[in-house]
C-alpha positions in Angstrom: -4.1 6.0 -11.3 -6.5 8.9 -11.4 -9.7 8.9 -13.4 -12.2 11.6 -14.2 -15.8 10.6 -14.9 -18.3 12.9 -16.6 -21.7 11.4 -16.4 -25.0 13.2 -15.6 -26.9 10.0 -14.6 -26.2 10.3 -10.9 -26.8 6.6 -9.9 -24.7 5.3 -12.8 -21.9 7.8 -12.0 -21.8 6.7 -8.3 -21.8 3.1 -9.3 -18.9 3.6 -11.6 -17.0 5.6 -9.1 -17.5 3.0 -6.3 -16.6 0.1 -8.5 -13.4 1.7 -9.8 -12.3 2.9 -6.4 -12.8 -0.6 -5.1 -10.5 -1.7 -7.9 -7.8 0.6 -6.7 -8.3 3.7 -8.8 -8.7 7.3 -7.6 -11.8 8.8 -9.1 -13.3 12.3 -9.4 -16.9 12.5 -10.7 -18.6 15.4 -12.4 -22.2 15.8 -13.7 -21.8 18.7 -16.1 -19.1 19.6 -18.7 -18.3 23.0 -17.2 -17.1 21.5 -13.8 -15.3 18.7 -15.6 -13.5 21.1 -18.0 -12.3 23.2 -15.0 -11.0 20.1 -13.2 -9.1 18.9 -16.3 -7.1 22.1 -16.2 -6.6 22.1 -12.5 -5.5 18.4 -12.1 -3.7 15.7 -14.0 -5.7 12.6 -14.8 -4.6 9.3 -16.3 -8.0 8.7 -18.0 -11.2 10.4 -18.9 -14.6 8.6 -19.0 -17.0 11.0 -20.8 -20.7 10.8 -21.5 -21.6 12.7 -24.7 -25.0 14.2 -23.8 -24.4 16.1 -20.6 -25.4 19.5 -19.2 -23.1 22.4 -19.7 -21.7 24.6 -22.4 -20.1 21.7 -24.2 -21.1 18.1 -24.9 -18.6 15.3 -24.5 -17.4 15.5 -28.2 -16.9 19.3 -28.0 -15.1 18.9 -24.7 -12.6 16.5 -26.0 -12.1 18.4 -29.2 -11.2 21.5 -27.1 -8.8 19.5 -25.0 -7.0 18.0 -28.0 -6.6 21.5 -29.5 -4.8 22.4 -26.2 -2.5 19.4 -26.6 -4.2 17.5 -23.8 -3.5 13.9 -24.8 -5.1 12.1 -21.8 -6.6 8.8 -23.0 -10.4 9.0 -23.2 -13.3 6.5 -23.4 -16.8 7.7 -24.3 -19.7 6.2 -22.4 -22.8 6.7 -24.4 -26.1 5.3 -25.6 -25.4 6.7 -29.1 -25.2 4.0 -31.7 -25.2 5.9 -35.0 -22.1 5.2 -37.0 -21.6 8.9 -37.6 -21.6 9.6 -33.9 -19.1 6.8 -33.3 -16.9 8.1 -36.0 -16.9 11.6 -34.6 -15.8 10.3 -31.2 -12.7 8.6 -32.7 -12.0 11.7 -34.8 -12.1 13.8 -31.6 -9.3 11.6 -30.2 -11.1 8.9 -28.1 -9.5 5.6 -27.6 -12.6 3.6 -27.1 -16.4 3.5 -26.7 -18.6 1.8 -24.1 -22.3 1.6 -25.0 -25.0 1.9 -22.4 -26.1 -0.2 -20.7 -22.9 -2.0 -19.8 -21.6 -4.3 -17.1 -19.1 -2.8 -14.6 -16.8 -5.7 -15.2 -16.6 -4.6 -18.9 -15.8 -1.1 -17.8 -12.9 -2.3 -15.7 -11.5 -4.4 -18.6 -11.7 -1.5 -21.0 -10.1 0.9 -18.5 -7.3 -1.5 -17.8 -6.7 -1.9 -21.5 -6.5 1.8 -22.3 -4.3 2.6 -19.3 -2.0 -0.2 -20.2 -1.6 0.8 -23.8 -1.9 4.6 -23.6 -1.1 6.1 -20.2 2.5 4.9 -20.0 2.9 5.0 -23.8 3.7 1.3 -23.8 2.1 -1.8 -25.2 3.6 -3.8 -22.3 2.3 -4.4 -18.8 5.8 -3.6 -17.3 7.5 -0.2 -17.3 11.3 -0.5 -17.2 13.0 1.5 -14.5 16.7 1.9 -13.6 18.7 -0.8 -11.7 16.6 -3.8 -12.7 13.4 -2.4 -11.4 10.1 -2.6 -13.3 6.6 -1.4 -12.5 3.6 -3.6 -13.3 1.0 -1.1 -14.6 -1.9 -3.5 -14.4 -1.2 -4.9 -11.0 0.2 -1.5 -9.7 3.2 -3.3 -8.2 7.0 -2.4 -8.1 9.3 -5.3 -8.9 13.0 -5.7 -8.3 14.6 -8.5 -10.4 11.1 -9.9 -10.7 10.4 -9.9 -7.0 7.5 -7.8 -5.7 8.2 -5.0 -3.2 5.4 -4.3 -0.8 4.4 -0.6 -0.9 1.8 1.4 1.0 -1.0 3.2 -0.8 0.7 6.6 -0.5 4.1 5.2 -1.6 2.4 3.6 -4.6 0.8 6.9 -5.6 4.1 8.7 -5.2 5.9 6.2 -7.4 3.2 6.3 -10.1 3.4 10.1 -10.3 7.2 10.0 -10.6 6.9 7.3 -13.3 4.4 9.4 -15.3 6.7 12.4 -15.0 9.9 10.6 -15.8 12.6 13.0 -16.9 10.8 15.9 -15.1 11.0 17.2 -11.5 7.9 16.7 -9.4 7.4 19.5 -6.9 5.2 19.9 -3.8 2.3 21.3 -5.7 2.0 18.3 -8.0 2.3 16.0 -5.0 -0.5 17.8 -3.3 -2.8 17.5 -6.3 -2.0 14.0 -7.4 -1.2 12.1 -4.2 -3.0 13.8 -1.3 -5.6 15.9 -3.1 -5.0 18.7 -0.6 -2.3 20.8 0.9 0.1 18.9 3.2 3.3 20.0 4.8 6.4 19.6 2.7 8.0 17.6 5.6 5.2 15.0 5.2 6.1 14.7 1.5 9.8 14.2 2.4 8.9 11.5 5.0 6.7 9.6 2.6 9.3 9.8 -0.2 11.9 8.7 2.3 9.8 5.7 3.3 9.6 4.7 -0.4 13.3 5.1 -0.9 14.1 2.9 2.2 12.3 0.0 0.5 14.6 0.3 -2.6 17.7 -2.0 -2.8 19.1 0.6 -5.2 17.7 4.1 -5.0 16.6 5.4 -8.4 14.7 8.5 -7.1 16.7 11.7 -7.4 16.4 14.5 -4.9 16.6 17.9 -6.7 17.3 20.1 -3.7 14.8 22.8 -3.2 12.7 21.7 -6.1 11.4 18.2 -5.8 12.1 14.6 -6.9 12.5 12.8 -10.3 13.2 9.6 -12.0 15.4 9.7 -15.1 14.8 7.7 -18.2 
């Protein structure tokens, strides 16, 4: 799962990032809205955590309003010290899923992130995503199950599987693997090896190889 944080309080931002990374998430952190806005168009995230009053051309509200106009539906939580009901109402009108008021405990942050991802990211109110051949994916625990039994996957294999699940019905090519799994360019042979390692752990292979294009999971 990949999260973008927009927070100009450096110490808070680093604390959030370290805590979420320790919880198994991949996190990018930005301190002004301009850099965050660029990243949102260059990469695909599962969740945005946005402060409202930040440096840059747009504040958090304006940033999300612009994203929603462009049909970017990534789940968003506002992190803010604002308490006025008009401000809170505007956040929800912009398309936010939730608010976290400063100051907050990091354990609360984790709970709210888990809830939003569970309910929004996979467009399901369930913890489990149904896959072909009696496979399911546990969103909260980030585990692949076959007939209820857990299958042990490596970190890279888990990232590959999550990307394919998010893009079910579409073909995932090298460029998206670079951005979402590795965060940098890697040789296509490395991608094939890692996907191959994942497929070897499947009793029944539900990952399709679209020759010369990439890989996919059908609905």
